[in-house]
N, C-alpha and C positions, 0 to 999 in steps of 0.2 A: 466544588465538583458539580453542583447543580447546573451551573452555566455550561459546563462541558456536556452534560447529559442533554440539555436543551439544544446545543449545537449539533450533537450527534443524532438527535431525533430527526433533524432536517435532512440528513445526508441521503442522497440518492446514488452517489458514485464515490468510490474510493480509488484514488490513484496511488499506486505504490512505485517507489524507486526500487531498483533491484540490488545492486552492490551495496552492502551495508544495511539493507532493510530486509529484503527477502533472503539474503545470504549474510554471512558474517563479514563480508567485505574481502575475504581472501580470494585471490585469483590464482588458480593452478593452471600452469601452461606446460604441456608435455613437450618432449624433444621434437615432436612433429608439428608443433605450433597449435595443437588442439587445446582449447580452453575448457576447463572443468569448473563447475560450481556446485556447492552443496546447498540444497534447499531443505527446509524443515517440513516434515510431513504433517505436523500439527498445524503449521501455518496454512498449508495447502487445504486441509480439511476445513479450517475456519473460512477460507476464501470460498470454498464450495458452499458452505452454509449461508454465507452472505449473499451469494448469487441466488441460492434457492429462495431466500427471503425477498428477492426483487431488487437488491442493491447491485448496481453494475460495478465491475472492477476494470480498471485500466492500468497499464504498465507504462511508465515513462522513464527511460534510462538513457544515460549518455553513451554507453557502450553498445556494441552490436555483437550478439552471441547466438549461435545456433542452439545452444543448450537452453537459453531463455525462451526462444521460440518453441522448442519442443516441450518444455515444462508448462508453458502457458497454454499450448494446444491441449495438453493432458488435462489441465484444469478447466478447459472450456472458456478461456479468456480470449476474446477476439480483439479488443483494443490494445494492441501491443506496439508501442512507439519506441523503437530503438535507434541509437545513433544520434541522439539529440543532446549534444553537450550544452547547448543553450536551450534550456527547457521551456522558457516562456513562450516562444513562438509555437511550439508544439502544443502547449497547454491552451493557447488562444485558439488554435485550429480545432482542438478537441471541444472547446466551449461552443464554437460555431457549429460543429457537427452534431453534438449531443443535445443542444438546446437547453441545457441546465444553467441556472444562474450559479455563480461562484459560491454562494452561501450553501448550496446543496451538494458541494463537493468537499471531500476530505483529501488531504495529501499527506503521505507518510514519507519522510526524508531523514537523512542522516548527515549530510554535508552541505557546505555553503552553496554549492551549485543548485541546491533545492530551494533556497530562499526566495528567488523571484516568484516561484509558484506558491510556496507556503504562505507568503504575505498577501496572497490574493484569494485564498479559499476560505470557506466557512469554518473549517476545522483543520488546523495545521497541527500535525503530530510528528514528534521526534522520537526516535528509538532511544533507549536508555544510554547507549554508547555514542550518541550523536555528538558532533562538534558543539562546543559551548555556545557559539553564536546561534546555531540552529535551535538549541534548547531554549535560548532566550526569546526566540520569536515563535515558539510553539505554544499552542493553546493547551496541549496535553503531552506528557512524556510517558512512554511505556515503562514498565518495570523491567522488562526483558530487553536484552540487546538484539540488534539486527541478526536475523538468521537463527535466532534461538527462542522463538515464540512471540516476538513483538507483533508480527502480523496477525497472529491469532488473537492477541489482546485487543488489537484495533477492531477486528471483526466482531468480537464479543461485545466490545463497548457499543458499537453501532447497533448490533442486534438487541442488546439489553435496553438501550435508549428507545428503541422502536417497539419494545414489548414482545419481541420475537425470539429471544434466546431460550427461555424456559420451554416453550412448546417444541422448539427444534431439538433440545437436549432430551426432553421427556420421551421422545420416540425410541431412544436407545435403552430405556428402562422397561419398555413394553414387552 
């Protein structure tokens, strides 16, 4: 675990997949074609704390959904890359844009389409219910499944490694 803490201490950006990571992977489509997704509010609060601590968040997803755009706007996340079924080119463009080396980036995924990015970052994270191959290539696996607190675990891991979790949590006890 010490190796994971050391990797997490270096993280300056966390990239999250959406379906299966920020949601449980279920896709609800109404008769009118409108797509619905359920996001975990605890995950959202963890993402806000991570941003408060100076760690940037990006979203990289293969699907395009208005509900993702709306939720990320609500969370203040500006780097939202949707519709990238081939995620590596989008990741490479992000690297060029943000100026961070891959070792300072964490990626959270759940399925094989995430592997090209996961194998290139400093901290590759799989959610508990990720595909077996994804788990095999992850540095760390969350205890919670996607959409059920996995993102909060990731945020708290990075915050703890940077020594910022306790001060952020203490303000709720004041």
